[in-house]
C-alpha positions, 0 to 999 in steps of 0.5 A: 091206832095201835101198832102190833108188828113191824116187819122188814120186807126187803132191800131195794136200791139200798133202802129198807122197806118196812111193813107196819101191821095194825090191828085197828082200821085206820080212819081219816076224816073227809075234811082231813083228806080235803085239807091234805089234797089242797095243801099238796096241790098248792105245794106242787103248783108253787114248785112248778111255778118256781121252776118255770120262773127259774128256767126263764130267768136262766134263759134270759141271762144266757149269752145265746139269748142276749147276743141275738137281742143285741143284734135286733136292737142294733138293726134300725129296720127291724126296730122300726118295723116292730115300732120299737122302742119300747121293745118287749121281750117275752118268755120263750115257749118251753114246749116249742120244737124250735127251742133246743139247747145243749152244751155246744149249740142253742136254737131258740125262738124269742117272742118280741113285740113293739108298739106296731107289731110283734114277731119271733126272733129265730136264733142259732148260736154255737159255743166255742169249747176253747173260749167257752163263749157263745157266738150267734150264727143266725138271727132272723126276725119274722114279723106277724105279717110274714116279713123276715129280716136277716139281722146278720146281714141287715138291710140299709135304712134310707138315711144309710143309703144317702150316706153310702152314695156320698162316699 
């Protein structure tokens, strides 16, 4: 391969474009093209996998994710309904329309499972611009069977009823 001429073609977005004219046809073997395709596919797949992992990690470390989970863990009725502990918290579905996050509000749907059943924790949180802290406004557990539990106003367990009657 020999180069006969290099020409400046133009300027676009502050970048010069050059055209390299060759006097020979550029030939690349099929084997080299296959290797390039495999390498590009692996590199792209690895990049997408890393991006997905980092996004899920960022969600899991955020207060708008942690605070509703603390409400869930504090609700005995919800934990018993799930069969937890152990409580398994799954990755949120990035393409789910219930998941919306901006600078002031966060609405997410967190998949959770216990030993008995699973469901989704629907949450809504707002960020106070002064303190820069998130607070939970809605936390509802919807089980696969259709039962819903409001974690902001949790139902009493039978043992809690007995304590309340003695007062």
